[in-house]
N, CA, C and O atoms as a MOPAC input file, in Angstrom:
PM7 MOZYME 1SCF
protein

 N     29.82900 1    14.93800 1     8.17600 1
 C     28.53100 1    14.30800 1     7.98700 1
 C     27.97100 1    14.74000 1     6.63700 1
 O     28.08600 1    15.90800 1     6.26600 1
 N     27.36400 1    13.80600 1     5.89500 1
 C     26.75400 1    14.18600 1     4.62300 1
 C     25.61700 1    15.17000 1     4.86100 1
 O     25.02400 1    15.19100 1     5.93900 1
 N     25.31200 1    15.98800 1     3.84900 1
 C     24.25100 1    16.98300 1     4.01700 1
 C     22.92200 1    16.38000 1     4.46600 1
 O     22.23300 1    16.96900 1     5.29900 1
 N     22.55700 1    15.24100 1     3.94100 1
 C     21.28000 1    14.62900 1     4.30300 1
 C     21.41400 1    13.10600 1     4.31600 1
 O     21.19600 1    12.45500 1     3.29500 1
 N     21.77400 1    12.53600 1     5.47600 1
 C     21.94200 1    11.08400 1     5.54400 1
 C     20.68000 1    10.30900 1     5.17300 1
 O     20.76500 1     9.22600 1     4.59300 1
 N     19.51000 1    10.85700 1     5.50500 1
 C     18.26500 1    10.16100 1     5.14800 1
 C     18.10900 1    10.07200 1     3.63800 1
 O     17.65700 1     9.04500 1     3.13300 1
 N     18.46700 1    11.11600 1     2.90700 1
 C     18.36000 1    11.07200 1     1.44700 1
 C     19.25800 1     9.98200 1     0.87400 1
 O     18.84700 1     9.25200 1    -0.02700 1
 N     20.47800 1     9.86800 1     1.38900 1
 C     21.39300 1     8.80700 1     0.92300 1
 C     20.82900 1     7.42900 1     1.25800 1
 O     20.83500 1     6.52700 1     0.42000 1
 N     20.34300 1     7.27400 1     2.48800 1
 C     19.77200 1     6.00000 1     2.91900 1
 C     18.55300 1     5.64700 1     2.07300 1
 O     18.40100 1     4.50200 1     1.64800 1
 N     17.69600 1     6.61800 1     1.83100 1
 C     16.48300 1     6.40700 1     1.02900 1
 C     16.84200 1     5.90400 1    -0.36700 1
 O     16.21400 1     4.97400 1    -0.87300 1
 N     17.83900 1     6.50800 1    -0.98300 1
 C     18.26400 1     6.10400 1    -2.32900 1
 C     18.72800 1     4.65100 1    -2.33400 1
 O     18.39600 1     3.89300 1    -3.24600 1
 N     19.49200 1     4.26600 1    -1.32000 1
 C     19.98500 1     2.88200 1    -1.21300 1
 C     18.82700 1     1.91300 1    -1.02700 1
 O     18.73100 1     0.90700 1    -1.73000 1
 N     17.95000 1     2.21900 1    -0.08100 1
 C     16.84400 1     1.30900 1     0.22700 1
 C     15.86600 1     1.15500 1    -0.93200 1
 O     15.46600 1     0.04200 1    -1.27100 1
 N     15.48500 1     2.27200 1    -1.53500 1
 C     14.46200 1     2.22300 1    -2.57800 1
 C     14.97900 1     1.68200 1    -3.90800 1
 O     14.19600 1     1.45500 1    -4.83000 1
 N     16.29000 1     1.47300 1    -4.01300 1
 C     16.84700 1     0.85000 1    -5.21700 1
 C     16.61000 1    -0.65400 1    -5.22000 1
 O     16.78300 1    -1.30500 1    -6.25100 1
 N     16.22200 1    -1.20400 1    -4.09300 1
 C     15.98400 1    -2.65000 1    -3.99600 1
 C     14.56600 1    -2.98100 1    -4.45700 1
 O     13.63600 1    -2.21200 1    -4.21300 1
 N     14.40100 1    -4.12800 1    -5.12400 1
 C     13.08500 1    -4.48900 1    -5.65300 1
 C     11.99400 1    -4.52000 1    -4.58400 1
 O     12.18300 1    -5.04600 1    -3.48800 1
 N     10.87000 1    -3.95100 1    -4.93400 1
 C      9.65800 1    -3.91000 1    -4.12500 1
 C      9.82900 1    -3.20600 1    -2.78300 1
 O      8.98000 1    -3.34600 1    -1.90300 1
 N     10.90900 1    -2.45400 1    -2.61200 1
 C     11.10200 1    -1.69100 1    -1.38200 1
 C     10.20200 1    -0.46100 1    -1.40100 1
 O     10.04600 1     0.20100 1    -2.42700 1
 N      9.62300 1    -0.17600 1    -0.26100 1
 C      8.74500 1     0.97600 1    -0.10800 1
 C      9.11800 1     1.70900 1     1.17700 1
 O      9.52300 1     1.09400 1     2.16400 1
 N      8.97700 1     3.02000 1     1.14800 1
 C      9.17600 1     3.81500 1     2.35300 1
 C      7.81800 1     4.03000 1     3.01100 1
 O      6.86300 1     4.45900 1     2.36300 1
 N      7.74500 1     3.73000 1     4.28700 1
 C      6.50600 1     3.88500 1     5.03300 1
 C      6.81400 1     4.65000 1     6.31900 1
 O      7.60900 1     4.18800 1     7.13800 1
 N      6.19000 1     5.81700 1     6.50300 1
 C      6.39200 1     6.53500 1     7.76200 1
 C      5.76100 1     5.75400 1     8.91500 1
 O      4.62600 1     5.28900 1     8.80900 1
 N      6.48900 1     5.61500 1     9.99300 1
 C      5.96900 1     4.93200 1    11.18300 1
 C      6.76200 1     5.39600 1    12.39500 1
 O      7.97000 1     5.61800 1    12.30800 1
 N      6.08000 1     5.54100 1    13.52200 1
 C      6.73100 1     5.92900 1    14.78000 1
 C      7.51700 1     7.22900 1    14.63700 1
 O      8.52500 1     7.42300 1    15.31800 1
 N      7.06400 1     8.11800 1    13.75800 1
 C      7.70200 1     9.41200 1    13.59500 1
 C      8.98100 1     9.40300 1    12.77700 1
 O      9.74700 1    10.36600 1    12.81700 1
 N      9.22300 1     8.33600 1    12.04000 1
 C     10.43500 1     8.25400 1    11.22800 1
 C     10.16000 1     7.46500 1     9.94900 1
 O      9.04500 1     6.99100 1     9.73300 1
 N     11.17100 1     7.33000 1     9.11400 1
 C     11.04200 1     6.56500 1     7.86800 1
 C     11.42200 1     5.11700 1     8.11100 1
 O     12.47000 1     4.82500 1     8.68800 1
 N     10.56300 1     4.21400 1     7.66600 1
 C     10.90400 1     2.79500 1     7.66100 1
 C     10.89000 1     2.34300 1     6.20700 1
 O     10.18100 1     2.90900 1     5.37500 1
 N     11.66500 1     1.33600 1     5.91800 1
 C     11.75300 1     0.79700 1     4.56300 1
 C     11.36800 1    -0.66500 1     4.63700 1
 O     11.86200 1    -1.41500 1     5.47900 1
 N     10.47300 1    -1.05800 1     3.73600 1
 C      9.86100 1    -2.39100 1     3.81600 1
 C      9.83000 1    -3.08600 1     2.47200 1
 O      9.75900 1    -2.46100 1     1.41400 1
 N      9.88400 1    -4.37400 1     2.55500 1
 C      9.61200 1    -5.26100 1     1.42200 1
 C      8.67900 1    -6.31100 1     2.01600 1
 O      9.06800 1    -7.45200 1     2.26300 1
 N      7.44700 1    -5.89100 1     2.23500 1
 C      6.52200 1    -6.68500 1     3.03800 1
 C      6.77800 1    -6.35800 1     4.50400 1
 O      5.94600 1    -5.71700 1     5.14700 1
 N      7.89700 1    -6.78100 1     5.03100 1
 C      8.30300 1    -6.50900 1     6.41000 1
 C      9.37800 1    -5.41900 1     6.42900 1
 O     10.00100 1    -5.12600 1     5.40800 1
 N      9.58000 1    -4.83800 1     7.58500 1
 C     10.59600 1    -3.79500 1     7.74000 1
 C     11.98700 1    -4.41000 1     7.63400 1
 O     12.28600 1    -5.42300 1     8.26600 1
 N     12.83400 1    -3.77400 1     6.82000 1
 C     14.23700 1    -4.18600 1     6.75500 1
 C     15.17800 1    -3.05500 1     7.16800 1
 O     16.35600 1    -3.30400 1     7.42400 1
 N     14.68200 1    -1.81800 1     7.23800 1
 C     15.50900 1    -0.69800 1     7.66900 1
 C     14.63700 1     0.37300 1     8.29700 1
 O     13.50500 1     0.60900 1     7.87400 1
 N     15.18900 1     1.01400 1     9.31600 1
 C     14.49000 1     2.10600 1     9.98100 1
 C     15.49000 1     3.21400 1    10.27000 1
 O     16.52200 1     2.98700 1    10.90000 1
 N     15.17000 1     4.41700 1     9.80000 1
 C     16.03900 1     5.56800 1    10.02000 1
 C     15.92100 1     6.04100 1    11.46000 1
 O     14.82300 1     6.12200 1    12.01100 1
 N     17.05500 1     6.35000 1    12.05900 1
 C     17.09100 1     6.88900 1    13.42100 1
 C     17.58800 1     8.32700 1    13.34000 1
 O     18.76700 1     8.56900 1    13.08200 1
 N     16.69700 1     9.27000 1    13.55900 1
 C     17.01600 1    10.70300 1    13.48300 1
 C     17.64100 1    11.15000 1    14.81000 1
 O     17.21500 1    10.69900 1    15.87300 1
 N     18.63300 1    12.02000 1    14.75600 1
 C     19.29700 1    12.44100 1    15.99000 1
 C     18.40400 1    13.22000 1    16.95000 1
 O     18.68900 1    13.28100 1    18.14600 1
 N     17.32500 1    13.81600 1    16.44000 1
 C     16.46900 1    14.64000 1    17.27900 1
 C     15.30200 1    13.88700 1    17.91300 1
 O     14.50400 1    14.48200 1    18.63700 1
 N     15.19700 1    12.59600 1    17.64900 1
 C     14.11800 1    11.84800 1    18.29100 1
 C     14.71200 1    10.76800 1    19.20000 1
 O     15.92900 1    10.60100 1    19.27200 1
 N     13.85600 1    10.06100 1    19.87300 1
 C     14.33100 1     9.04900 1    20.82700 1
 C     14.95100 1     7.82900 1    20.14800 1
 O     15.56400 1     7.00200 1    20.82300 1
 N     14.80600 1     7.69900 1    18.83500 1
 C     15.38700 1     6.56600 1    18.11900 1
 C     16.87700 1     6.73400 1    17.84500 1
 O     17.61700 1     5.75100 1    17.79700 1
 N     17.31900 1     7.98200 1    17.66500 1
 C     18.67500 1     8.23500 1    17.20200 1
 C     19.73400 1     8.44600 1    18.26300 1
 O     20.92600 1     8.37300 1    17.96300 1
 N     19.33500 1     8.70300 1    19.48100 1
 C     20.32600 1     8.90900 1    20.52400 1
 C     21.28000 1    10.06200 1    20.23000 1
 O     22.44100 1    10.02900 1    20.63900 1
 N     20.79400 1    11.07900 1    19.52200 1
 C     21.61800 1    12.24100 1    19.22500 1
 C     22.46200 1    12.12900 1    17.97100 1
 O     23.23000 1    13.04000 1    17.66400 1
 N     22.33600 1    11.03300 1    17.24000 1
 C     23.11500 1    10.84100 1    16.01200 1
 C     22.22000 1    10.26000 1    14.92400 1
 O     21.18000 1     9.66400 1    15.20600 1
 N     22.64900 1    10.44900 1    13.65900 1
 C     21.95200 1     9.81600 1    12.53400 1
 C     22.36400 1     8.35000 1    12.50000 1
 O     23.54300 1     8.01700 1    12.61800 1
 N     21.37100 1     7.48100 1    12.33800 1
 C     21.67300 1     6.05700 1    12.26200 1
 C     20.60100 1     5.32200 1    11.48100 1
 O     19.58900 1     5.89700 1    11.07900 1
 N     20.84400 1     4.06000 1    11.28100 1
 C     19.85100 1     3.19000 1    10.65600 1
 C     19.86900 1     1.86600 1    11.42000 1
 O     20.92300 1     1.35900 1    11.80100 1
 N     18.67800 1     1.32900 1    11.62900 1
 C     18.53800 1     0.02100 1    12.26700 1
 C     18.25900 1    -0.98400 1    11.16100 1
 O     17.41100 1    -0.75300 1    10.30000 1
 N     18.97900 1    -2.09800 1    11.19000 1
 C     18.86100 1    -3.11600 1    10.14200 1
 C     18.70300 1    -4.49800 1    10.74800 1
 O     19.28000 1    -4.81200 1    11.78900 1
 N     17.91500 1    -5.30700 1    10.08100 1
 C     17.78600 1    -6.70500 1    10.46400 1
 C     19.13200 1    -7.36900 1    10.19200 1
 O     19.77300 1    -7.08500 1     9.18000 1
 N     19.55700 1    -8.24500 1    11.08500 1
 C     20.85200 1    -8.91000 1    10.91400 1
 C     20.70000 1   -10.41200 1    11.12800 1
 O     19.82100 1   -10.86600 1    11.86000 1
 N     21.55700 1   -11.15500 1    10.48500 1
 C     21.56800 1   -12.60500 1    10.65600 1
 C     21.94500 1   -12.93200 1    12.09500 1
 O     22.65900 1   -12.15800 1    12.73100 1
 N     21.48200 1   -14.05500 1    12.61800 1
 C     21.78900 1   -14.42200 1    14.00300 1
 C     23.29500 1   -14.39500 1    14.28300 1
 O     24.09800 1   -14.92100 1    13.51200 1
 N     23.65000 1   -13.77400 1    15.39200 1
 C     25.04500 1   -13.71000 1    15.81500 1
 C     25.83200 1   -12.52700 1    15.27800 1
 O     26.85500 1   -12.15600 1    15.85400 1
 N     25.37300 1   -11.92800 1    14.18700 1
 C     26.12700 1   -10.81500 1    13.58200 1
 C     26.17900 1    -9.58000 1    14.47400 1
 O     27.21000 1    -8.91100 1    14.54600 1
 N     25.08300 1    -9.27500 1    15.15000 1
 C     25.03800 1    -8.07500 1    15.97700 1
 C     26.17300 1    -8.07500 1    17.00000 1
 O     26.91800 1    -7.10100 1    17.11100 1
 N     26.29500 1    -9.15400 1    17.73200 1
 C     27.31300 1    -9.24000 1    18.78700 1
 C     28.70800 1    -9.05300 1    18.20800 1
 O     29.51900 1    -8.31200 1    18.76400 1
 N     28.99100 1    -9.71900 1    17.09600 1
 C     30.30400 1    -9.62900 1    16.47200 1
 C     30.59600 1    -8.22000 1    15.95800 1
 O     31.69800 1    -7.70400 1    16.14300 1
 N     29.61700 1    -7.60700 1    15.31800 1
 C     29.82000 1    -6.28100 1    14.73000 1
 C     30.03200 1    -5.21600 1    15.80200 1
 O     30.92300 1    -4.37600 1    15.67700 1
 N     29.21600 1    -5.25000 1    16.85100 1
 C     29.34400 1    -4.25800 1    17.91800 1
 C     30.66600 1    -4.44800 1    18.66300 1
 O     31.32100 1    -3.46900 1    19.01900 1
 N     31.05800 1    -5.69200 1    18.89800 1
 C     32.32500 1    -5.95600 1    19.59300 1
 C     33.51600 1    -5.48600 1    18.75900 1
 O     34.49000 1    -4.95800 1    19.29500 1
 N     33.42900 1    -5.68200 1    17.44400 1
 C     34.53600 1    -5.32400 1    16.55200 1
 C     34.63000 1    -3.82000 1    16.31400 1
 O     35.73300 1    -3.27500 1    16.27700 1
 N     33.50300 1    -3.14500 1    16.15200 1
 C     33.49900 1    -1.71700 1    15.79000 1
 C     32.42600 1    -0.94200 1    16.56800 1
 O     31.44400 1    -0.49600 1    15.97300 1
 N     32.59500 1    -0.77500 1    17.87500 1
 C     31.58200 1    -0.04400 1    18.64300 1
 C     31.45500 1     1.42600 1    18.24300 1
 O     30.46800 1     2.08000 1    18.57800 1
 N     32.45000 1     1.93900 1    17.53000 1
 C     32.37000 1     3.31200 1    17.02300 1
 C     31.46100 1     3.41000 1    15.80300 1
 O     31.01300 1     4.49900 1    15.44300 1
 N     31.19300 1     2.28500 1    15.17400 1
 C     30.44900 1     2.22000 1    13.92200 1
 C     29.07200 1     1.57300 1    14.07400 1
 O     28.11700 1     1.94100 1    13.39000 1
 N     28.99000 1     0.58500 1    15.00200 1
 C     27.76600 1    -0.19600 1    15.18400 1
 C     27.28300 1    -0.11800 1    16.62600 1
 O     28.07300 1     0.09000 1    17.54700 1
 N     25.97900 1    -0.28800 1    16.80900 1
 C     25.39700 1    -0.25700 1    18.15100 1
 C     24.18800 1    -1.17700 1    18.20600 1
 O     23.65500 1    -1.59200 1    17.17700 1
 N     23.76700 1    -1.48400 1    19.41900 1
 C     22.55900 1    -2.27600 1    19.62400 1
 C     21.39800 1    -1.28400 1    19.74100 1
 O     21.34000 1    -0.51100 1    20.69700 1
 N     20.48400 1    -1.30300 1    18.78400 1
 C     19.38000 1    -0.33000 1    18.82900 1
 C     18.33900 1    -0.69600 1    19.88500 1
 O     18.16400 1    -1.86900 1    20.21500 1
 N     17.65100 1     0.32000 1    20.40900 1
 C     16.58200 1     0.02300 1    21.35700 1
 C     15.43700 1    -0.70200 1    20.64600 1
 O     15.33600 1    -0.67300 1    19.42000 1
 N     14.60100 1    -1.33600 1    21.41600 1
 C     13.40900 1    -2.04200 1    20.94900 1
 C     13.72600 1    -3.30600 1    20.16100 1
 O     13.33900 1    -4.39600 1    20.58200 1
 N     14.42300 1    -3.19100 1    19.02200 1
 C     14.67200 1    -4.34700 1    18.15400 1
 C     16.03700 1    -4.99800 1    18.39900 1
 O     16.31200 1    -6.07700 1    17.87600 1
 N     16.87200 1    -4.35700 1    19.17700 1
 C     18.19600 1    -4.90000 1    19.48700 1
 C     18.15100 1    -6.29300 1    20.10000 1
 O     18.93900 1    -7.15500 1    19.70900 1
 N     17.24200 1    -6.54100 1    21.06000 1
 C     17.17100 1    -7.88900 1    21.63200 1
 C     16.82000 1    -8.97500 1    20.61200 1
 O     17.06000 1   -10.15900 1    20.85300 1
 N     16.24900 1    -8.56700 1    19.47000 1
 C     15.92900 1    -9.52600 1    18.40100 1
 C     17.08700 1    -9.68900 1    17.41600 1
 O     16.94500 1   -10.37300 1    16.40200 1
 N     18.22800 1    -9.06800 1    17.70500 1
 C     19.40800 1    -9.23600 1    16.86400 1
 C     19.64000 1    -8.16400 1    15.82700 1
 O     20.61400 1    -8.24200 1    15.07800 1
 N     18.77000 1    -7.15100 1    15.75500 1
 C     18.97300 1    -6.07000 1    14.78600 1
 C     20.24500 1    -5.30700 1    15.12600 1
 O     20.67100 1    -5.27500 1    16.28100 1
 N     20.84200 1    -4.70000 1    14.12100 1
 C     22.07100 1    -3.93000 1    14.30800 1
 C     21.80400 1    -2.46200 1    13.99300 1
 O     21.06400 1    -2.14100 1    13.06300 1
 N     22.40400 1    -1.58800 1    14.76500 1
 C     22.34700 1    -0.16100 1    14.48300 1
 C     23.64500 1     0.24900 1    13.81200 1
 O     24.72300 1    -0.20700 1    14.19200 1
 N     23.53500 1     1.10900 1    12.81600 1
 C     24.71400 1     1.59100 1    12.09000 1
 C     24.67600 1     3.11200 1    12.12000 1
 O     23.69300 1     3.71900 1    11.69500 1
 N     25.74800 1     3.73500 1    12.62300 1
 C     25.82500 1     5.19200 1    12.59200 1
 C     26.08000 1     5.63600 1    11.16600 1
 O     26.97100 1     5.10700 1    10.50100 1
 N     25.30600 1     6.60500 1    10.68700 1
 C     25.49700 1     7.08700 1     9.31600 1
 C     25.85900 1     8.56800 1     9.29500 1
 O     25.58700 1     9.28100 1     8.32800 1
 N     26.47400 1     9.00700 1    10.37700 1
 C     27.04200 1    10.34700 1    10.39500 1
 C     28.56500 1    10.17800 1    10.48000 1
 O     29.05400 1     9.04800 1    10.47500 1
 N     29.27600 1    11.21200 1    10.55200 1
 C     30.74000 1    11.15900 1    10.68200 1
 C     31.40800 1    10.33700 1     9.58100 1
 O     32.19400 1     9.43000 1     9.85600 1
 N     31.08700 1    10.66600 1     8.34300 1
 C     31.71500 1    10.06100 1     7.16100 1
 C     31.59000 1     8.52700 1     7.10500 1
 O     32.59900 1     7.82200 1     7.13000 1
 N     30.37300 1     8.02200 1     7.03000 1
 C     30.21100 1     6.57300 1     6.93500 1
 C     30.69000 1     6.04900 1     5.58300 1
 O     30.78800 1     6.79800 1     4.61000 1
 N     30.97700 1     4.78800 1     5.54200 1
 C     31.24800 1     4.13000 1     4.26500 1
 C     29.89000 1     3.78500 1     3.67300 1
 O     29.25700 1     2.81500 1     4.09200 1
 N     29.43900 1     4.56800 1     2.70500 1
 C     28.12200 1     4.32500 1     2.11500 1
 C     28.09000 1     3.00500 1     1.34900 1
 O     27.02900 1     2.40100 1     1.19000 1
 N     29.22900 1     2.56800 1     0.88400 1
 C     29.30700 1     1.26100 1     0.22100 1
 C     28.99800 1     0.15600 1     1.24100 1
 O     28.26800 1    -0.78900 1     0.94100 1
 N     29.55600 1     0.28700 1     2.43500 1
 C     29.27900 1    -0.67300 1     3.50200 1
 C     27.81400 1    -0.59800 1     3.92700 1
 O     27.17100 1    -1.62800 1     4.12800 1
 N     27.29100 1     0.60900 1     4.06300 1
 C     25.89200 1     0.78000 1     4.43700 1
 C     24.99800 1     0.10200 1     3.39700 1
 O     24.05000 1    -0.59400 1     3.76000 1
 N     25.28800 1     0.29700 1     2.12100 1
 C     24.49000 1    -0.32800 1     1.06000 1
 C     24.54000 1    -1.84900 1     1.14400 1
 O     23.52700 1    -2.51800 1     0.93900 1
 N     25.70800 1    -2.39300 1     1.44500 1
 C     25.84600 1    -3.84500 1     1.58100 1
 C     25.01100 1    -4.35900 1     2.75700 1
 O     24.33000 1    -5.37800 1     2.63900 1
 N     25.06400 1    -3.65700 1     3.88000 1
 C     24.30400 1    -4.06700 1     5.06500 1
 C     22.80200 1    -3.92100 1     4.84200 1
 O     22.02300 1    -4.75700 1     5.30100 1
 N     22.39200 1    -2.87200 1     4.14300 1
 C     20.97800 1    -2.69000 1     3.81300 1
 C     20.50700 1    -3.84600 1     2.93300 1
 O     19.43300 1    -4.40300 1     3.16200 1
 N     21.30400 1    -4.20700 1     1.93000 1
 C     20.90000 1    -5.31700 1     1.05900 1
 C     20.80400 1    -6.62500 1     1.84000 1
 O     19.88300 1    -7.41100 1     1.62000 1
 N     21.74100 1    -6.86000 1     2.74300 1
 C     21.68300 1    -8.08300 1     3.56400 1
 C     20.39900 1    -8.10600 1     4.39200 1
 O     19.75600 1    -9.14900 1     4.51400 1
 N     20.02800 1    -6.96500 1     4.95600 1
 C     18.81000 1    -6.87500 1     5.74200 1
 C     17.58100 1    -7.11500 1     4.86200 1
 O     16.67400 1    -7.85700 1     5.23600 1
 N     17.56500 1    -6.48000 1     3.69600 1
 C     16.46300 1    -6.66300 1     2.74500 1
 C     16.31200 1    -8.14100 1     2.38300 1
 O     15.19300 1    -8.64700 1     2.30700 1
 N     17.42200 1    -8.83100 1     2.15900 1
 C     17.39500 1   -10.24900 1     1.80500 1
 C     16.74700 1   -11.10700 1     2.89700 1
 O     16.16400 1   -12.15100 1     2.60400 1
 N     16.84800 1   -10.67100 1     4.13800 1
 C     16.26900 1   -11.43300 1     5.24200 1
 C     14.74500 1   -11.33200 1     5.30100 1
 O     14.09800 1   -12.15800 1     5.94400 1
 N     14.16500 1   -10.32800 1     4.63600 1
 C     12.70800 1   -10.16300 1     4.68000 1
 C     12.03400 1   -10.30700 1     3.31800 1
 O     10.82800 1   -10.54400 1     3.25400 1
 N     12.77900 1   -10.17000 1     2.24500 1
 C     12.17300 1   -10.21100 1     0.90700 1
 C     11.60000 1   -11.60100 1     0.60000 1
 O     12.18300 1   -12.61500 1     0.98500 1
 N     10.46400 1   -11.64200 1    -0.08800 1
 C      9.90000 1   -12.93400 1    -0.49600 1
 C     10.87500 1   -13.69400 1    -1.40400 1
 O     11.63700 1   -13.08700 1    -2.15700 1
 N     10.84100 1   -15.01400 1    -1.32400 1
 C     11.75900 1   -15.86400 1    -2.10300 1
 C     11.66800 1   -15.59100 1    -3.60600 1
 O     12.67900 1   -15.59200 1    -4.30800 1
 N     10.47200 1   -15.36400 1    -4.07700 1
 C     10.27000 1   -15.08700 1    -5.49700 1
 C     10.99800 1   -13.80300 1    -5.92500 1
 O     11.58400 1   -13.74400 1    -7.00600 1
 N     10.95400 1   -12.78900 1    -5.07300 1
 C     11.62100 1   -11.51900 1    -5.35800 1
 C     13.13100 1   -11.71500 1    -5.33500 1
 O     13.83900 1   -11.19100 1    -6.19500 1
 N     13.62500 1   -12.46200 1    -4.36200 1
 C     15.05900 1   -12.75000 1    -4.27800 1
 C     15.55400 1   -13.50000 1    -5.49900 1
 O     16.61300 1   -13.18900 1    -6.04500 1
 N     14.78700 1   -14.48300 1    -5.92200 1
 C     15.17100 1   -15.29000 1    -7.08500 1
 C     15.28500 1   -14.41200 1    -8.33000 1
 O     16.24100 1   -14.53000 1    -9.09600 1
 N     14.31500 1   -13.54200 1    -8.52200 1
 C     14.33400 1   -12.64600 1    -9.68500 1
 C     15.50000 1   -11.66300 1    -9.58800 1
 O     16.15800 1   -11.38500 1   -10.59000 1
 N     15.75600 1   -11.14600 1    -8.41400 1
 C     16.85000 1   -10.19700 1    -8.20500 1
 C     18.20500 1   -10.85700 1    -8.46800 1
 O     19.07600 1   -10.26800 1    -9.10800 1
 N     18.37100 1   -12.05600 1    -7.98000 1
 C     19.64600 1   -12.76700 1    -8.16800 1
 C     19.84400 1   -13.20600 1    -9.61300 1
 O     20.97900 1   -13.39300 1   -10.05000 1
 N     18.76200 1   -13.37200 1   -10.35400 1
 C     18.85200 1   -13.77900 1   -11.75400 1
 C     19.30400 1   -12.62200 1   -12.66100 1
 O     19.79300 1   -12.84500 1   -13.76800 1
 N     19.13200 1   -11.38700 1   -12.17300 1
 C     19.50700 1   -10.20500 1   -12.98000 1
 C     21.00200 1   -10.08700 1   -13.14600 1
 O     21.48000 1    -9.15400 1   -13.79300 1

């Protein structure tokens, strides 16, 4: 496990345009207007004993990802019924994959104007 999974996650999330970290429900959430990522700490009821992140996912992706890699992905409590995906970020995660999934989640909530400017870069 990396020394501080939240620090790695924070760096990935805050590198995206207009992303902000907002403490909520006893943990870190990352927002671009709306929440696109939420850290799940192993010591609270969000993490289930492991470090993880909850991400917004496109319709249908959650079911496919959990079925394909249940060791890597999970259905998070509370937001899982809305299609969000949980990603374990302990036990040597692929941070490149985590960054890709975070960006996909951010894209689902970012304003169109922000997306257009980001894609133009």
